[in-house]
ROLUM-70987 format. One line per 8 residues: for each residue z, x, y of N, C-alpha, C. Coordinates in Angstrom, 2 decimals, padded with zeros to 5 digits. Example, Ala and Ser with C-alpha at 12.3 -4.5 7.8 and 13.67 -1.06 7.14 Angstrom:
007.80/013.19/-005.69/007.80/012.30/-004.50/007.80/013.20/-003.30 | 007.08/012.85/-002.25/007.14/013.67/-001.06/007.87/012.90/000.03
END
This chain:
013.09/-031.65/011.10/012.37/-032.87/011.44/013.32/-033.80/012.19 | 012.87/-034.40/013.32/013.75/-035.28/014.07/013.67/-036.70/013.54 | 014.45/-037.59/014.15/014.56/-038.95/013.62/013.25/-039.71/013.69 | 012.32/-039.28/014.51/011.01/-039.95/014.59/010.08/-039.50/013.48 | 010.52/-038.50/012.68/009.69/-038.01/011.59/008.78/-036.87/011.99 | 008.86/-036.42/013.25/008.01/-035.32/013.70/008.65/-033.97/013.39 | 007.83/-033.03/012.96/008.35/-031.70/012.64/008.74/-030.95/013.90 | 009.79/-030.15/013.79/010.26/-029.36/014.91/009.46/-028.08/015.09
008.64/-027.74/014.09/007.89/-026.49/014.11/006.58/-026.70/013.37 | 005.53/-026.07/013.87/004.23/-026.10/013.19/003.81/-024.66/012.90 | 003.31/-024.45/011.69/002.77/-023.15/011.30/001.29/-023.33/011.00 | 000.45/-022.58/011.67/-000.99/-022.66/011.50/-001.52/-021.34/010.93 | -002.54/-021.44/010.10/-003.22/-020.25/009.56/-002.23/-019.26/008.95 | -001.30/-019.80/008.14/-000.23/-018.96/007.58/-000.77/-017.80/006.75 | -001.94/-017.95/006.17/-002.51/-016.91/005.33/-003.52/-016.05/006.07 | -003.52/-016.12/007.39/-004.45/-015.31/008.17/-004.38/-013.84/007.80
-005.53/-013.19/007.81/-005.62/-011.79/007.35/-005.19/-010.78/008.40 | -004.99/-011.21/009.64/-004.66/-010.30/010.72/-003.32/-009.62/010.51 | -003.14/-008.41/011.03/-001.81/-007.81/011.05/-000.89/-008.46/012.08 | -001.45/-009.27/012.98/-000.66/-009.89/014.04/-000.13/-011.25/013.60 | 001.11/-011.54/014.00/001.69/-012.88/013.87/002.06/-013.34/015.27 | 001.53/-014.49/015.69/001.77/-015.03/017.02/002.86/-016.09/016.93 | 003.86/-016.01/017.81/004.88/-017.04/017.88/004.97/-017.54/019.32 | 005.19/-018.85/019.46/005.22/-019.47/020.78/006.48/-020.34/020.87
007.53/-019.80/021.48/008.82/-020.47/021.55/008.79/-021.74/022.38 | 008.03/-021.72/023.48/008.05/-022.81/024.45/006.68/-023.48/024.53 | 006.15/-023.79/023.36/004.78/-024.31/023.27/004.65/-025.75/023.74 | 005.74/-026.52/023.69/005.64/-027.97/023.87/006.65/-028.48/024.89 | 006.25/-029.55/025.59/007.20/-030.25/026.47/007.66/-031.58/025.84 | 007.49/-031.71/024.53/007.87/-032.95/023.84/009.38/-033.13/023.83 | 009.80/-034.31/024.25/011.20/-034.71/024.16/011.28/-035.79/023.09 | 011.99/-035.57/022.00/012.09/-036.58/020.95/012.55/-037.93/021.52
012.04/-039.00/020.94/012.24/-040.35/021.50/013.71/-040.70/021.68 | 014.58/-040.19/020.84/016.01/-040.55/020.93/016.63/-040.12/022.24 | 015.98/-039.17/022.96/016.53/-038.66/024.22/015.89/-039.30/025.45 | 014.94/-040.21/025.25/014.26/-040.81/026.39/013.56/-039.74/027.21 | 013.79/-039.77/028.52/013.16/-038.76/029.39/014.18/-037.74/029.90 | 015.40/-037.77/029.34/016.49/-036.88/029.77/016.75/-036.97/031.28 | 016.38/-038.12/031.86/016.62/-038.33/033.27/015.67/-037.61/034.19 | 014.57/-037.08/033.64/013.62/-036.31/034.43/012.37/-037.12/034.73
011.77/-036.85/035.87/010.53/-037.53/036.25/009.36/-037.02/035.42 | 008.26/-037.76/035.48/007.05/-037.34/034.77/006.60/-035.96/035.25 | 006.65/-035.74/036.56/006.25/-034.45/037.11/007.15/-033.33/036.61 | 008.44/-033.58/036.55/009.38/-032.56/036.06/009.14/-032.25/034.59 | 008.80/-033.28/033.82/008.58/-033.06/032.39/007.28/-032.33/032.12 | 006.37/-032.32/033.08/005.12/-031.56/032.96/005.26/-030.14/033.51 | 006.34/-029.88/034.21/006.49/-028.60/034.90/007.03/-027.52/033.97 | 007.19/-026.33/034.52/007.60/-025.17/033.73/009.03/-025.29/033.20
009.84/-026.15/033.78/011.21/-026.27/033.26/011.21/-026.82/031.83 | 010.13/-027.51/031.45/010.09/-028.16/030.14/009.38/-027.34/029.07 | 008.52/-026.40/029.49/007.73/-025.63/028.52/007.07/-024.46/029.24 | 006.22/-023.72/028.54/005.44/-022.65/029.15/003.98/-023.09/029.21 | 003.54/-023.68/030.32/002.17/-024.16/030.41/001.16/-023.05/030.11 | 000.18/-023.37/029.30/-000.88/-022.43/028.98/-000.59/-021.49/027.82 | 000.69/-021.32/027.48/001.05/-020.35/026.44/000.51/-020.75/025.08 | 000.57/-022.03/024.75/000.06/-022.46/023.45/-001.45/-022.32/023.39
-002.15/-022.63/024.47/-003.60/-022.51/024.48/-004.03/-021.07/024.21 | -003.36/-020.11/024.85/-003.67/-018.70/024.60/-003.29/-018.31/023.18 | -002.15/-018.81/022.70/-001.72/-018.50/021.33/-002.73/-019.00/020.31 | -003.22/-020.21/020.50/-004.21/-020.76/019.56/-005.50/-019.96/019.61 | -005.92/-019.58/020.82/-007.15/-018.79/020.94/-006.99/-017.44/020.26 | -005.84/-016.81/020.44/-005.58/-015.53/019.78/-005.55/-015.68/018.26 | -004.95/-016.76/017.80/-004.92/-017.02/016.37/-006.33/-017.10/015.81 | -007.22/-017.77/016.53/-008.62/-017.89/016.08/-009.35/-016.55/016.17
-009.18/-015.85/017.28/-009.91/-014.59/017.48/-009.48/-013.51/016.50 | -008.19/-013.48/016.18/-007.64/-012.41/015.35/-007.46/-012.81/013.89 | -007.67/-014.09/013.58/-007.32/-014.64/012.26/-005.84/-014.41/011.98 | -005.01/-014.78/012.96/-003.57/-014.52/012.90/-002.79/-015.80/012.65 | -001.72/-015.74/011.88/-000.81/-016.88/011.77/-000.20/-017.20/013.13 | 000.11/-018.48/013.32/000.75/-018.94/014.54/001.91/-019.86/014.18 | 003.08/-019.56/014.77/004.26/-020.42/014.62/004.63/-020.94/016.00 | 004.75/-022.27/016.13/005.05/-022.86/017.43/006.15/-023.91/017.32
007.05/-023.88/018.28/008.03/-024.95/018.41/007.34/-026.19/018.96 | 007.77/-027.36/018.53/007.16/-028.61/019.03/008.11/-029.38/019.93 | 009.21/-028.74/020.34/010.24/-029.44/021.11/010.47/-028.72/022.43 | 010.62/-029.50/023.50/010.83/-028.94/024.82/012.08/-028.07/024.88 | 012.00/-027.03/025.69/013.16/-026.16/025.85/014.32/-026.85/026.58 | 014.06/-028.00/027.22/015.18/-028.70/027.86/015.96/-029.53/026.86 | 015.46/-029.65/025.62/016.25/-030.21/024.54/017.11/-029.10/023.94 | 016.49/-028.01/023.59/017.17/-026.79/023.17/016.18/-025.64/023.31
016.66/-024.50/023.76/015.78/-023.36/023.99/015.76/-022.48/022.74 | 014.63/-022.47/022.07/014.51/-021.72/020.82/014.48/-020.21/021.02 | 014.42/-019.77/022.27/014.46/-018.33/022.55/015.80/-017.91/023.14 | 016.85/-018.61/022.75/018.20/-018.26/023.17/019.12/-018.20/021.96 | 020.07/-017.28/022.01/021.08/-017.19/020.96/021.95/-018.44/020.97 | 022.57/-018.74/019.83/023.35/-019.97/019.70/024.58/-019.98/020.61 | 025.04/-018.80/021.02/026.19/-018.75/021.92/025.79/-018.52/023.38 | 024.51/-018.58/023.67/024.04/-018.36/025.05/024.39/-019.56/025.92
024.79/-019.33/027.17/025.14/-020.45/028.05/023.96/-021.35/028.37 | 022.73/-020.81/028.27/021.54/-021.61/028.56/020.79/-022.01/027.29 | 021.49/-022.06/026.15/020.87/-022.59/024.94/020.39/-024.02/025.17 | 021.22/-024.81/025.83/020.85/-026.17/026.23/021.03/-026.23/027.75 | 019.91/-026.29/028.44/019.90/-026.17/029.90/020.56/-027.38/030.57 | 021.38/-027.10/031.57/021.89/-028.16/032.45/021.35/-028.00/033.87 | 020.84/-026.81/034.18/020.20/-026.54/035.47/019.08/-025.55/035.23 | 017.86/-025.93/035.60/016.72/-025.03/035.47/016.15/-024.79/036.86
016.32/-023.57/037.35/016.03/-023.21/038.73/016.80/-024.16/039.64 | 016.14/-025.16/040.24/016.86/-026.09/041.13/016.95/-027.50/040.54 | 016.50/-027.69/039.32/016.47/-029.02/038.72/017.68/-029.23/037.82 | 018.50/-030.20/038.17/019.66/-030.54/037.37/019.22/-031.40/036.18 | 019.74/-031.08/035.00/019.47/-031.88/033.80/020.79/-032.51/033.39 | 021.12/-033.59/034.07/022.44/-034.21/033.92/022.68/-034.71/032.51 | 021.61/-035.15/031.83/021.77/-035.68/030.48/022.27/-034.63/029.50 | 022.12/-033.36/029.83/022.58/-032.28/028.95/024.00/-031.82/029.28
024.57/-032.38/030.32/025.92/-031.97/030.69/026.96/-032.62/029.78 | 027.97/-031.89/029.47/029.11/-032.40/028.69/028.71/-032.95/027.32 | 027.76/-032.27/026.66/027.38/-032.68/025.30/028.56/-032.48/024.36 | 028.74/-033.42/023.44/029.81/-033.21/022.46/029.31/-032.25/021.37 | 030.23/-031.76/020.57/029.89/-030.74/019.58/028.93/-031.27/018.52 | 029.02/-032.56/018.20/028.12/-033.12/017.19/026.67/-033.11/017.67 | 026.45/-033.48/018.93/025.08/-033.50/019.46/024.54/-032.08/019.60 | 025.37/-031.17/020.03/024.95/-029.77/020.12/024.53/-029.26/018.75
025.33/-029.56/017.74/025.02/-029.09/016.39/023.77/-029.77/015.85 | 023.57/-031.03/016.19/022.36/-031.75/015.76/021.11/-031.03/016.27 | 021.13/-030.66/017.53/019.95/-029.99/018.11/019.73/-028.62/017.48 | 020.80/-027.92/017.20/020.67/-026.63/016.52/020.06/-026.82/015.14 | 020.60/-027.77/014.38/020.19/-027.96/012.98/018.79/-028.53/012.85 | 018.37/-029.38/013.79/017.09/-030.08/013.65/015.94/-029.43/014.41 | 016.23/-028.58/015.38/015.16/-028.00/016.20/015.18/-026.46/016.23 | 016.31/-025.88/016.50/016.42/-024.43/016.66/016.31/-023.71/015.31
017.14/-024.08/014.37/017.16/-023.38/013.07/015.85/-023.54/012.30 | 015.24/-024.74/012.25/013.96/-024.84/011.53/012.87/-023.94/012.10 | 012.86/-023.77/013.41/011.86/-022.89/014.03/012.03/-021.46/013.55 | 013.23/-020.94/013.65/013.46/-019.55/013.26/013.35/-019.37/011.74 | 013.74/-020.39/010.98/013.58/-020.30/009.53/012.11/-020.22/009.15 | 011.24/-020.93/009.87/009.81/-020.89/009.58/009.22/-019.51/009.87 | 009.68/-018.89/010.96/009.22/-017.53/011.26/009.66/-016.58/010.16 | 010.92/-016.69/009.75/011.44/-015.81/008.70/010.69/-016.01/007.38
010.42/-017.25/007.03/009.70/-017.53/005.78/008.32/-016.88/005.80 | 007.62/-017.02/006.92/006.29/-016.42/007.05/006.36/-014.90/006.96 | 007.30/-014.30/007.69/007.40/-012.84/007.70/007.83/-012.30/006.33 | 008.70/-013.02/005.66/009.14/-012.58/004.34/007.99/-012.64/003.34 | 007.17/-013.68/003.43/006.00/-013.78/002.55/005.04/-012.63/002.78 | 004.86/-012.25/004.03/003.98/-011.13/004.35/004.58/-009.82/003.84 | 005.90/-009.68/003.94/006.52/-008.46/003.42/006.30/-008.34/001.91 | 006.50/-009.44/001.21/006.30/-009.43/-000.24/004.85/-009.11/-000.61
003.92/-009.55/000.25/002.50/-009.30/-000.01/002.07/-007.92/000.45 | 002.97/-007.17/001.06/002.64/-005.82/001.52/001.73/-005.79/002.73 | 001.77/-006.85/003.56/000.89/-006.92/004.73/001.52/-006.24/005.94 | 000.72/-005.47/006.63/001.14/-004.95/007.93/001.40/-006.13/008.87 | 002.47/-006.06/009.66/002.78/-007.16/010.57/003.24/-006.62/011.91 | 002.62/-007.14/012.97/003.04/-006.89/014.35/003.34/-008.25/014.97 | 004.55/-008.43/015.46/004.97/-009.71/016.02/004.63/-009.78/017.50 | 003.97/-010.88/017.89/003.59/-011.09/019.29/004.20/-012.41/019.76
005.13/-012.32/020.71/005.81/-013.50/021.25/005.13/-013.88/022.56 | 004.53/-015.07/022.60/003.70/-015.46/023.74/004.42/-016.44/024.66 | 004.43/-016.12/025.95/005.09/-016.96/026.96/004.23/-017.02/028.22 | 004.62/-017.92/029.12/004.05/-017.90/030.48/005.20/-018.02/031.48 | 004.91/-017.66/032.73/005.95/-017.72/033.77/005.40/-018.29/035.05 | 006.30/-018.74/035.93/005.91/-019.40/037.17/005.45/-018.39/038.21 | 004.47/-018.77/039.05/004.03/-017.86/040.11/005.11/-017.58/041.16 | 006.01/-018.56/041.35/007.08/-018.43/042.34/008.39/-018.83/041.69
009.45/-018.04/041.91/010.75/-018.37/041.35/011.80/-018.20/042.43 | 012.55/-019.28/042.68/013.55/-019.29/043.75/012.95/-018.77/045.06 | 011.73/-019.22/045.33/011.08/-018.89/046.59/010.44/-017.52/046.67 | 010.53/-016.74/045.61/009.97/-015.38/045.61/008.70/-015.36/044.78 | 007.61/-014.90/045.39/006.33/-014.84/044.68/006.33/-013.68/043.70 | 005.78/-013.94/042.53/005.70/-012.92/041.48/004.29/-012.35/041.45 | 004.14/-011.05/041.66/002.81/-010.48/041.87/002.04/-010.16/040.59 | 002.70/-010.14/039.44/002.06/-009.69/038.21/001.33/-010.85/037.54
000.05/-010.72/037.22/-000.62/-011.75/036.42/-000.14/-011.73/034.97 | 000.38/-010.59/034.53/000.88/-010.46/033.17/002.06/-009.49/033.18 | 003.03/-009.78/032.33/004.16/-008.88/032.16/004.42/-008.65/030.69 | 004.90/-007.47/030.35/005.22/-007.11/028.97/006.71/-006.80/028.87 | 007.33/-007.30/027.80/008.75/-007.11/027.59/008.94/-006.52/026.20 | 009.78/-005.51/026.11/010.03/-004.90/024.81/011.46/-005.19/024.36 | 011.68/-005.05/023.06/013.01/-005.16/022.51/013.63/-003.78/022.39 | 014.32/-003.54/021.29/014.98/-002.24/021.08/013.94/-001.12/021.02
012.84/-001.34/020.34/011.78/-000.34/020.20/010.65/-000.65/021.17 | 010.43/000.18/022.19/009.40/-000.10/023.19/008.01/000.42/022.82 | 007.85/001.06/021.67/006.64/001.85/021.42/005.37/001.01/021.38 | 005.38/-000.12/020.68/004.16/-000.92/020.64/003.87/-001.53/022.00 | 004.91/-001.98/022.68/004.71/-002.57/024.01/004.12/-001.55/024.97 | 004.57/-000.29/024.88/004.00/000.76/025.72/002.52/000.97/025.40 | 002.19/000.96/024.13/000.79/001.13/023.73/-000.06/-000.03/024.24 | 000.50/-001.25/024.23/-000.23/-002.40/024.75/-000.41/-002.29/026.26
000.62/-001.84/026.95/000.51/-001.61/028.39/-000.62/-000.62/028.69 | -000.66/000.47/027.95/-001.70/001.47/028.17/-003.09/000.90/027.88 | -003.19/000.05/026.86/-004.48/-000.55/026.51/-004.95/-001.50/027.61 | -004.02/-002.27/028.16/-004.39/-003.19/029.24/-004.83/-002.43/030.49 | -004.16/-001.35/030.81/-004.54/-000.56/031.99/-005.86/000.15/031.77 | -006.14/000.57/030.54/-007.43/001.19/030.25/-008.55/000.16/030.35 | -008.27/-001.07/029.94/-009.27/-002.14/029.98/-009.55/-002.58/031.41 | -008.50/-002.61/032.24/-008.64/-003.06/033.63/-007.68/-002.25/034.49
-008.10/-001.07/034.97/-007.19/-000.17/035.71/-006.54/-000.81/036.92 | -007.20/-001.80/037.52/-006.65/-002.44/038.71/-005.58/-003.48/038.39 | -005.38/-003.79/037.12/-004.48/-004.86/036.71/-003.03/-004.49/036.98 | -002.31/-005.37/037.64/-000.89/-005.17/037.91/-000.10/-005.68/036.71 | 000.21/-004.80/035.79/000.91/-005.17/034.56/002.40/-004.95/034.75 | 003.18/-006.00/034.71/004.62/-005.86/034.85/005.25/-005.25/033.60 | 006.16/-004.33/033.81/006.90/-003.72/032.69/008.32/-004.27/032.73 | 008.68/-005.01/031.68/009.94/-005.77/031.68/010.03/-006.66/032.91
008.90/-007.30/033.21/008.79/-008.26/034.30/008.07/-009.51/033.77 | 008.39/-010.70/034.24/009.42/-011.02/035.23/010.83/-011.09/034.65 | 010.97/-010.76/033.38/012.29/-010.75/032.73/012.40/-009.48/031.89 | 013.61/-009.22/031.40/013.84/-008.12/030.48/014.89/-008.55/029.47 | 015.09/-007.73/028.47/016.05/-008.07/027.43/017.44/-008.34/028.00 | 017.80/-007.64/029.07/019.11/-007.83/029.68/019.30/-009.24/030.23 | 018.20/-009.97/030.44/018.29/-011.36/030.91/018.53/-012.35/029.78 | 018.64/-011.86/028.55/018.92/-012.73/027.42/017.74/-013.57/026.96
016.52/-013.07/027.17/015.33/-013.87/026.88/014.53/-013.33/025.69 | 015.14/-012.47/024.89/014.38/-011.81/023.84/014.92/-012.11/022.44 | 015.52/-013.27/022.24/016.06/-013.59/020.92/015.00/-013.48/019.84 | 013.87/-014.17/020.01/012.84/-014.19/018.97/012.29/-012.79/018.73 | 012.01/-012.07/019.80/011.49/-010.72/019.70/012.43/-009.82/018.90 | 013.70/-009.85/019.23/014.65/-008.94/018.59/015.09/-009.42/017.21 | 015.27/-010.71/017.04/015.71/-011.26/015.76/014.66/-011.01/014.67 | 013.41/-011.29/014.99/012.37/-011.23/013.97/011.52/-009.96/014.02
011.54/-009.28/015.18/010.80/-008.04/015.31/011.69/-006.84/015.01 | 012.56/-006.50/015.95/013.47/-005.38/015.75/014.34/-005.60/014.52 | 014.78/-006.83/014.30/015.65/-007.11/013.17/015.02/-006.82/011.83 | 013.69/-006.85/011.77/012.97/-006.56/010.54/012.31/-005.18/010.56 | 012.52/-004.45/011.64/011.89/-003.14/011.74/010.39/-003.22/011.98 | 009.94/-004.31/012.59/008.51/-004.50/012.84/008.14/-004.00/014.23 | 006.91/-003.60/014.39/006.36/-003.44/015.73/006.26/-004.84/016.35 | 006.62/-004.92/017.62/006.69/-006.25/018.24/006.58/-006.12/019.75
006.15/-007.21/020.38/006.09/-007.25/021.84/006.21/-008.69/022.31 | 006.60/-008.84/023.55/006.67/-010.16/024.20/005.74/-010.13/025.40 | 004.84/-011.09/025.46/003.83/-011.15/026.52/004.12/-012.36/027.40 | 004.17/-012.14/028.70/004.35/-013.20/029.68/003.11/-013.23/030.59 | 002.41/-014.35/030.63/001.26/-014.50/031.53/001.63/-015.49/032.64 | 001.36/-015.14/033.87/001.63/-016.07/034.98/000.80/-017.32/034.78 | 001.45/-018.46/034.80/000.75/-019.62/034.25/-000.41/-020.14/035.10 | -000.49/-019.75/036.38/-001.66/-020.16/037.14/-002.92/-019.46/036.66
-002.76/-018.43/035.84/-003.90/-017.72/035.26/-004.49/-018.45/034.05 | -003.72/-019.36/033.44/-004.13/-019.91/032.13/-004.02/-021.43/032.07 | -004.14/-022.10/033.21/-004.10/-023.56/033.21/-005.46/-024.18/032.98 | -006.51/-023.39/033.10/-007.87/-023.87/032.91/-008.52/-023.12/031.74 | -009.51/-023.75/031.06/-010.13/-023.11/029.90/-010.70/-021.72/030.18 | -011.28/-021.52/031.35/-011.87/-020.21/031.65/-010.81/-019.12/031.65 | -009.64/-019.42/032.20/-008.56/-018.44/032.22/-008.02/-018.17/030.83 | -007.90/-019.21/030.03/-007.45/-019.04/028.65/-008.41/-018.14/027.88
-009.71/-018.38/028.06/-010.72/-017.57/027.38/-010.66/-016.12/027.84 | -010.55/-015.92/029.15/-010.53/-014.56/029.70/-009.32/-013.79/029.16 | -008.15/-014.39/029.20/-006.94/-013.68/028.78/-006.85/-013.53/027.26 | -007.28/-014.51/026.53/-007.21/-014.38/025.07/-008.19/-013.31/024.59 | -009.37/-013.24/025.17/-010.32/-012.19/024.79/-009.77/-010.80/025.15 | -009.21/-010.68/026.34/-008.66/-009.39/026.76/-007.50/-008.99/025.84 | -006.61/-009.92/025.56/-005.46/-009.60/024.73/-005.85/-009.30/023.29 | -006.82/-010.04/022.75/-007.26/-009.75/021.38/-007.74/-008.31/021.27
-008.52/-007.89/022.26/-009.03/-006.52/022.27/-007.90/-005.51/022.44 | -007.00/-005.76/023.40/-005.96/-004.79/023.72/-004.87/-004.72/022.66 | -004.55/-005.84/022.04/-003.58/-005.83/020.94/-004.06/-004.92/019.81 | -005.34/-005.03/019.49/-005.90/-004.21/018.42/-006.00/-002.74/018.85 | -006.39/-002.50/020.10/-006.44/-001.14/020.61/-005.06/-000.47/020.51 | -004.03/-001.23/020.88/-002.67/-000.71/020.81/-002.24/-000.46/019.37 | -002.65/-001.31/018.48/-002.32/-001.12/017.05/-002.92/000.18/016.53 | -004.17/000.40/016.84/-004.85/001.62/016.39/-004.19/002.85/017.01
-003.83/002.76/018.30/-003.18/003.89/018.96/-001.83/004.21/018.33 | -001.07/003.18/017.98/000.23/003.41/017.35/000.06/004.02/015.96 | -000.94/003.56/015.23/-001.20/004.14/013.91/-001.51/005.63/014.04 | -002.32/005.97/015.02/-002.67/007.36/015.25/-001.45/008.19/015.62 | -000.59/007.63/016.48/000.61/008.35/016.92/001.56/008.58/015.76 | 001.70/007.59/014.88/002.64/007.72/013.76/002.10/008.66/012.69 | 000.78/008.86/012.69/000.18/009.73/011.66/000.30/011.21/012.04 | 000.57/011.48/013.31/000.65/012.87/013.78/001.94/013.53/013.28
END
């Protein structure tokens, strides 16, 4: 909880019956009041450098459609990135694409530790608490990490409306890829696009998925697909269907 009394993490539908658990690392562009605007304009604070636009809307829709628990960070990634390891150079961003975040430069160790203790650790502790409770209850769990990405990055257009990223174990992600292609054969589904584990973007996936021996996947939707309600509905319905199709396919494969 930050000094304003706002929680750094929200958990919704913790007792949901679904085998899926949805997590959204970059759900919010909220900057706690103590940091002001971090020297950024209103437009910059609404842009992708501050959060993953549309990702929370899809996560909430999936939570409703699947009766799945949802864990979301409530703090902007420009305060601290909850999907980065504590020793990662971009744990606290000073440059995001071409936008300089001068207020984050030359942070002292006390401020760095404050952000870790009040925002980063509570988020991951909440995920662990939820997953541990499900383990004790004997519930099947598949971790789904939901993100969005920009249509253009450093001047290069990204052609995939959706990309899938796997951790150490690619099996569930492969099954989800196959389900999406079966649902819409014309769909350009990125495989480890627009990022991959080698880019250092899979902390949550690997820490809570692979680290617990769970089936897990990371989904990236190009955010121009999910900025309007119709797009959120279309993608959440498609993903709800395909996530379950992939689950059934994996169960069948493991039973052979």
